[in-house]
C-alpha positions as CSV (number, residue, x, y, z in Angstrom):
1,M,-15.6,27.2,-1.6
2,N,-18.8,25.3,-2.3
3,N,-19.8,23.5,0.9
4,R,-20.5,20.3,-1.1
5,I,-17.0,20.3,-2.6
6,L,-15.5,21.1,0.8
7,Q,-17.3,18.1,2.4
8,S,-16.0,15.9,-0.5
9,V,-12.4,17.0,0.2
10,I,-12.9,16.2,3.9
11,E,-14.3,12.7,3.0
12,I,-11.4,11.9,0.7
13,T,-8.7,13.0,3.3
14,R,-10.5,11.0,6.0
15,Q,-9.5,7.7,4.5
16,R,-6.7,5.8,6.1
17,D,-5.7,3.2,3.4
18,V,-5.1,3.4,-0.4
19,D,-8.0,1.2,-1.4
20,S,-10.6,3.2,0.5
21,L,-9.1,6.4,-0.8
22,E,-9.5,5.2,-4.4
23,Y,-13.2,4.3,-3.8
24,S,-13.8,7.6,-2.1
25,L,-12.4,9.6,-5.0
26,V,-14.5,7.8,-7.6
27,A,-17.7,8.1,-5.4
28,T,-17.1,11.8,-4.8
29,L,-16.7,12.6,-8.5
30,A,-19.8,10.6,-9.3
31,E,-21.8,12.7,-6.9
32,I,-20.5,16.0,-8.3
33,L,-20.2,15.4,-12.0
34,P,-22.8,14.5,-14.8
35,A,-20.9,11.3,-15.5
36,S,-22.4,7.9,-16.5
37,E,-19.3,5.9,-15.6
38,I,-16.1,6.6,-13.7
39,S,-13.1,4.3,-13.3
40,L,-9.6,4.4,-11.9
41,C,-7.0,2.4,-13.7
42,K,-3.4,1.8,-12.6
43,L,-0.5,0.6,-14.7
44,V,0.4,-3.0,-13.9
45,N,3.7,-2.9,-11.9
46,G,4.0,0.8,-12.8
47,N,5.2,-0.1,-16.2
48,L,4.4,2.5,-18.9
49,S,4.3,-0.1,-21.6
50,A,2.1,-2.5,-19.6
51,D,-1.7,-3.0,-19.4
52,F,-3.9,-1.4,-16.8
53,E,-5.5,-2.8,-13.7
54,E,-9.0,-1.3,-13.1
55,V,-9.0,-0.9,-9.3
56,A,-12.4,0.9,-9.0
57,R,-15.4,1.4,-11.4
58,L,-18.7,3.0,-10.7
59,S,-21.6,3.2,-13.1
60,V,-24.2,5.9,-12.6
61,L,-27.8,5.5,-13.7
62,A,-30.8,7.8,-13.3
63,D,-34.3,6.5,-12.4
64,Q,-37.6,7.9,-13.6
65,T,-37.5,10.7,-10.9
66,G,-34.0,11.7,-12.0
67,E,-32.5,10.3,-8.8
68,K,-29.0,8.9,-9.3
69,R,-28.4,5.1,-8.7
70,Y,-24.9,3.8,-8.3
71,A,-23.5,0.3,-9.3
72,W,-20.0,-0.6,-8.2
73,S,-17.9,-3.2,-10.0
74,N,-16.4,-5.1,-7.1
75,E,-13.8,-7.1,-8.9
76,S,-10.5,-5.6,-10.2
77,R,-9.6,-6.6,-13.8
78,I,-6.8,-6.3,-16.2
79,I,-7.7,-4.2,-19.3
80,P,-5.5,-3.7,-22.4
81,A,-4.1,-0.2,-23.0
82,E,-6.1,1.1,-25.9
83,P,-4.6,4.0,-28.0
84,H,-6.3,6.9,-26.2
85,M,-5.2,5.6,-22.8
86,R,-1.6,5.1,-24.1
87,E,-1.6,8.7,-25.5
88,C,-2.8,10.1,-22.1
89,I,0.0,8.2,-20.3
90,Q,2.7,9.1,-22.7
91,T,1.8,12.9,-22.9
92,T,0.7,13.1,-19.3
93,R,-2.1,15.4,-20.5
94,T,-5.8,15.3,-20.0
95,L,-7.4,13.9,-23.1
96,T,-11.0,14.1,-24.5
97,C,-12.4,11.8,-27.1
98,E,-15.8,10.4,-28.3
99,V,-16.8,6.8,-27.7
100,D,-20.2,5.4,-28.7
101,E,-21.9,8.8,-28.7
102,L,-20.4,9.6,-25.2
103,I,-17.7,12.0,-24.3
104,R,-14.7,10.3,-22.6
105,L,-12.3,12.3,-20.4
106,L,-9.0,10.7,-19.5
107,V,-6.9,12.3,-16.7
108,P,-3.3,11.1,-16.0
109,L,-2.5,10.1,-12.4
110,T,1.0,11.1,-11.2
111,C,2.5,10.3,-7.9
112,N,6.0,11.5,-6.8
113,N,6.5,12.8,-10.4
114,K,5.8,9.4,-11.8
115,T,2.8,8.5,-14.0
116,I,1.0,5.5,-12.4
117,G,-2.5,5.5,-13.9
118,I,-5.5,7.1,-15.4
119,L,-8.9,8.4,-14.3
120,S,-11.5,7.6,-17.0
121,L,-14.9,9.4,-17.1
122,Y,-17.8,8.9,-19.6
123,S,-20.6,11.4,-19.9
124,A,-23.3,12.4,-22.3
125,R,-22.1,16.0,-21.8
126,D,-18.8,17.7,-22.6
127,L,-17.0,17.8,-19.3
128,K,-14.7,20.7,-20.3
129,D,-16.4,23.0,-17.8
130,F,-15.5,20.5,-15.0
131,R,-11.9,19.9,-16.0
132,E,-10.4,22.3,-13.5
133,L,-12.5,20.7,-10.7
134,I,-11.6,17.2,-11.8
135,E,-7.9,17.9,-12.0
136,G,-8.1,19.7,-8.6
137,F,-9.6,16.7,-7.0
138,F,-7.1,14.4,-8.7
139,K,-4.2,16.5,-7.3
140,I,-5.6,16.3,-3.8
141,Y,-5.9,12.5,-4.3
142,A,-2.3,12.2,-5.7
143,N,-0.9,14.2,-2.8
144,Y,-2.7,12.2,-0.2
145,L,-1.9,8.9,-2.0
146,T,1.8,9.7,-1.6
147,I,1.3,10.1,2.2
148,L,-0.7,6.9,2.5
149,S,1.6,4.9,0.3
150,E,4.6,5.8,2.4
151,S,2.7,4.7,5.5
152,E,1.7,1.4,4.0
153,H,5.0,0.3,2.5
154,D,8.3,-0.9,4.0
155,K,10.9,1.7,3.3
156,L,13.7,-0.7,2.3
157,T,11.9,-3.1,0.1
158,G,8.8,-1.2,-1.1
159,L,6.6,-4.2,-0.1
160,Y,3.5,-3.7,2.1
161,N,4.4,-3.4,5.8
162,R,3.0,-5.2,8.9
163,R,0.6,-2.4,9.6
164,T,-1.2,-2.9,6.3
165,F,-1.5,-6.7,6.6
166,D,-4.7,-6.7,8.7
167,I,-6.5,-4.3,6.4
168,K,-5.6,-6.2,3.3
169,L,-6.4,-9.7,4.7
170,D,-9.7,-8.4,6.1
171,R,-10.7,-7.1,2.7
172,L,-9.7,-10.4,1.0
173,L,-11.8,-12.4,3.4
174,H,-14.7,-10.0,2.8
175,D,-14.3,-10.5,-1.0
176,Q,-14.2,-14.3,-0.6
177,R,-17.5,-14.2,1.4
178,R,-19.1,-11.9,-1.2
179,K,-18.0,-14.1,-4.1
180,K,-19.3,-17.3,-2.4
181,E,-22.7,-15.7,-1.6
182,K,-22.9,-14.5,-5.3
183,Y,-22.1,-18.0,-6.5
184,L,-24.6,-19.7,-4.2
185,A,-27.3,-17.2,-5.3
186,S,-26.6,-18.0,-8.9
187,G,-27.9,-21.5,-8.4
188,Y,-24.6,-22.9,-9.9
189,R,-25.8,-22.0,-13.4
190,N,-22.4,-20.9,-14.6
191,E,-20.0,-23.8,-14.4
192,K,-17.0,-21.6,-15.2
193,R,-17.5,-20.0,-11.8
194,K,-17.6,-23.3,-9.9
195,I,-16.1,-23.0,-6.5
196,T,-14.0,-26.0,-5.4
197,T,-12.9,-26.8,-1.9
198,D,-9.3,-26.8,-3.0
199,A,-9.3,-23.4,-4.6
200,R,-8.7,-20.9,-1.8
201,A,-6.4,-18.1,-0.9
202,W,-3.1,-19.1,0.8
203,L,-1.0,-17.3,3.4
204,G,2.7,-18.0,3.4
205,I,5.5,-17.0,5.7
206,I,8.9,-16.8,4.2
207,D,12.1,-16.7,6.2
208,I,15.7,-16.3,5.0
209,D,17.9,-19.2,6.2
210,F,20.8,-18.2,8.5
211,F,20.2,-14.5,7.8
212,K,21.8,-13.5,11.1
213,R,25.0,-15.1,9.9
214,V,25.0,-12.7,6.8
215,N,24.7,-9.7,9.1
216,D,27.3,-10.9,11.5
217,E,29.9,-11.9,8.9
218,Y,29.3,-9.3,6.1
219,G,27.6,-6.4,7.8
220,H,24.1,-4.9,7.6
221,L,24.7,-3.3,4.2
222,F,25.1,-6.7,2.7
223,G,22.1,-7.9,4.7
224,D,20.0,-5.1,3.3
225,E,21.1,-6.0,-0.2
226,V,19.8,-9.6,0.4
227,L,16.5,-8.3,1.7
228,L,16.1,-5.9,-1.3
229,S,17.0,-8.6,-3.8
230,L,14.5,-11.1,-2.2
231,A,11.7,-8.5,-2.4
232,Q,12.5,-7.8,-6.1
233,T,12.5,-11.6,-6.8
234,M,9.1,-11.8,-5.1
235,Q,7.7,-9.1,-7.3
236,K,8.9,-10.9,-10.4
237,C,7.8,-14.4,-9.4
238,F,4.3,-13.7,-8.1
239,R,1.2,-12.3,-9.7
240,N,0.3,-8.6,-9.5
241,S,-2.8,-9.7,-7.6
242,D,-0.9,-11.5,-4.9
243,L,-0.1,-9.5,-1.8
244,L,3.5,-9.2,-0.6
245,F,4.6,-8.0,2.8
246,R,7.7,-7.6,4.8
247,F,6.9,-8.2,8.4
248,G,10.3,-7.1,9.7
249,G,13.8,-8.5,9.8
250,E,14.2,-11.4,7.4
251,E,10.5,-12.4,7.6
252,F,8.2,-11.9,4.6
253,V,4.5,-12.8,4.2
254,I,2.6,-13.5,0.9
255,I,-1.1,-13.9,0.3
256,L,-1.8,-15.9,-2.9
257,E,-5.2,-15.3,-4.5
258,P,-7.4,-18.4,-4.7
259,I,-5.8,-21.3,-6.5
260,P,-5.7,-25.1,-5.8
261,L,-3.2,-26.6,-3.3
262,D,-0.9,-28.1,-5.9
263,H,-0.7,-24.8,-7.8
264,A,0.2,-23.0,-4.6
265,Q,2.9,-25.5,-3.8
266,K,4.4,-25.2,-7.3
267,T,4.3,-21.4,-7.2
268,L,6.2,-21.3,-3.9
269,E,8.6,-24.0,-5.0
270,R,9.4,-22.0,-8.1
271,F,10.1,-19.0,-6.0
272,R,12.3,-21.0,-3.6
273,S,14.3,-22.4,-6.5
274,T,14.8,-19.0,-8.1
275,V,16.1,-17.6,-4.8
276,S,18.5,-20.5,-4.2
277,G,19.8,-20.2,-7.8
278,H,20.8,-16.5,-7.4
279,H,24.5,-15.7,-6.6
280,F,25.4,-12.8,-4.3
281,P,28.9,-11.3,-4.6
282,Q,31.0,-12.3,-1.6
283,I,28.0,-13.9,0.2
284,G,27.4,-16.6,-2.4
285,T,23.9,-18.3,-2.3
286,I,21.0,-17.7,0.0
287,T,18.1,-20.0,0.7
288,I,14.7,-19.6,2.1
289,S,12.2,-21.7,4.1
290,A,8.5,-21.2,4.0
291,G,5.3,-22.5,5.5
292,Y,1.8,-21.7,4.2
293,A,-1.8,-22.4,5.1
294,G,-5.2,-22.0,3.4
295,I,-7.4,-19.0,4.1
296,M,-11.2,-19.5,4.2
297,E,-13.8,-16.8,4.5
298,K,-14.6,-17.6,8.2
299,D,-11.0,-18.0,9.4
300,Y,-9.5,-15.9,12.2
301,P,-6.5,-14.1,10.7
302,P,-4.1,-14.5,13.7
303,A,-4.9,-18.2,13.7
304,V,-4.0,-18.5,10.0
305,L,-0.7,-16.8,10.6
306,D,-0.1,-19.2,13.5
307,C,-0.7,-22.2,11.2
308,A,1.6,-20.9,8.5
309,D,4.2,-20.2,11.2
310,K,4.0,-23.8,12.5
311,A,4.6,-25.1,8.9
312,L,7.5,-22.7,8.6
313,Y,9.0,-24.0,11.9
314,F,8.6,-27.5,10.6
315,A,10.5,-26.5,7.4
316,K,13.3,-25.0,9.6
317,E,13.5,-28.1,11.7
318,H,13.6,-30.5,8.7
319,G,16.5,-29.3,6.6
320,R,15.6,-25.7,5.6
321,N,15.5,-24.6,2.0
322,C,12.0,-26.2,1.6
323,I,8.3,-25.4,1.5
324,H,5.6,-27.0,3.7
325,N,1.9,-26.7,3.7
326,Y,0.1,-26.8,7.1
327,E,-2.9,-28.8,6.0
328,T,-0.8,-31.4,4.4
329,L,1.4,-31.7,7.5
330,V,-1.7,-32.1,9.7
331,E,-3.3,-34.7,7.4
332,S,-0.1,-36.8,7.4
333,G,0.1,-36.6,11.2
334,K,3.3,-34.6,11.3
335,L,1.6,-31.6,13.0
336,I,-1.3,-31.3,15.5
337,T,-4.2,-29.2,14.1
338,T,-4.9,-25.7,15.2
339,I,-8.5,-24.2,15.2
340,K,-8.6,-21.5,12.5
341,S,-12.3,-20.7,12.3
342,G,-13.7,-17.5,13.8
343,T,-16.6,-19.5,15.2
344,I,-16.0,-22.0,18.1
345,D,-18.6,-24.6,19.1
346,L,-19.1,-25.0,22.8
347,F,-20.3,-28.4,24.1
């Protein structure tokens, strides 16, 4: 095997989370292939009739010496499923077409015998001589994706597990810092990108009220049904870009992408109302309590969790079946503030 290819395989399988794996695959193919752009797109919610989320895209340019220069697109975006992409998904076959004098190669991504996305490559050359190599790398990626996905997700609910939380939150904080730096560097010229103090990410802790009673009175099978139903409701109520976790037992965590405080409150209230309106056979209705806190780019993750947990405890102590925001509780004097910043001033 070509040593360069062998090293590429080693680099791909060195990754320990799905996001890094995706970037590693795209970067590896960009180094090996004569491509001008490579992107990895996944079906939104795994729905074959849905649009795609572009999770990684790399543009490749050559300078005057012929040296390759790479430019990553750092923001995921939703893109409509145009006919060639739809055909690739439906037939699960590699597809070649011409677009603006470039050759486009579309390779379907399957994981656990389920089509979940597409690899898209643009090149000035016909990539047919590279198809076997591309498909081989894609199979390695798909096999490793299965292993990583199983390690990142809770087996019962399919949500992210506690182990994945630190990685995802770390990446979110990094993205927030990068976006803020980009905004400040722009000199505020684009008002549509205006950053407000109220638009931030939010971390919420959700707890099922009196869940122990369900397990004690009806058994763990019914308890598991409640947990699974709650997870499915979360997936329906929140955006695809929001991060959903099961921390264990009846405790769930959600990270909402940056929105104003009132929007976050309405979003969580809508979820709470949906849960309380659902009827379980034999059990009846189930309610949830939640506390949430804002996440800023310099915050210390465990401290944010602690703030959200304090707001949750307040909800539990004041009637349950309700949502409370940590910052609002502090402002009203109902809670004592907790330092969240990663930097502490010493006097």
